[in-house]
N, C-alpha and C positions, 0 to 999 in steps of 0.2 A: 593645020591642025585642028579638031572640033576643041566647041569649047569645053565639052564634058573629060576629053580628053587631057585637057589644059590642068580642070581644077585636081584629077584625078592624081597627076604629076603633080601640082605644089600642094596635096594635099598628101602626099609619101614623103615630098621635103619635110613639110613640116612636121609628119611624123620622126624623120631621123632628127632633126634638129631635137625637137623634144628630148631624146635619147640622149643627149648628149646634156642636157642640162645644161650647168651655169656656165659651161665651155663656150656654149652658143648661142645664149643669150646676152646679150648687154643691156646695161642700167644705164639713164638719160637724164639727170635730172642739173639742174642749174640751183648753187650756192651761188650766198651773198659775202660778202668779205670777211665775215667772221664764220663763217665756216654752216652757214645752216641753211636747210635744201628751203628752198621758194617755190612755189607752185608742186606740181605733182609731177611726181616720178614715172617717167616712161618708160617698159620694156616692149625691147625688140630682137629681133635675131639678127645677130651677124649677119653681118652680109656676108655670102658669097665670095666678093673681091676683095675681103678684109685683105690691108698690107701684114705677109707672113713676113715676120722681122723675128719671131718668138726665138725659133732655132731655125739650124742650117746646119743637113750633113752631107756627105760624099760619099756618092754609093760606089763603090766601081764594082764593074760587071765582067765577065766571060763573053766570049763569043756569044753561044749559045743563049746566054741569060738575055745579051740586048738584043741579038735575034727575036724572040718569044715576047720581048717587051716592045718591040714595033710591030711586032704580028696583030699585038692584043694590044695598041695603039690605033694601027691603021684598020682592024674588023672595030674597035669601039667609035672610032671618030672624032677620041679626042688628042690632044698630043701627048709625048711620052711624059711629062711631069704629072699634066692632070692625071693619064692612067693611073700610075703612083699613087698618085693622090686616091684614087677613085679605090681601086683594088685596097688600097692599105684601111678606108676605112670601112668598104665590104667586109674583109678578113674579118675586120675589131664588132661586127656588129654578127658575125654568122659565130665566133667565140664567144660572148656574151653570150649568146642565145641557150648558147648551149651548156652554160654555167648555169641556166636557169630552172 
């Protein structure tokens, strides 16, 4: 992978994160015992590997849907769960663009 391709990939990821706004950005600040902020407040993007303990859902699939999930995951080189997350985020982005 060339440095240019990597830069373009990172730029695309950053644009997606900015589109999510506050949900994708974390605030890091240190406070003293009284709760006053010490030093600078730093902002950064939440890591993609953030712990996923906010909500969980159980999704039953019929045979056709599960086979399509397996095909999509295999073709994209992703795990089934990662493919579901990827497809969901991509669909939300498309729907948001249609609303504009």
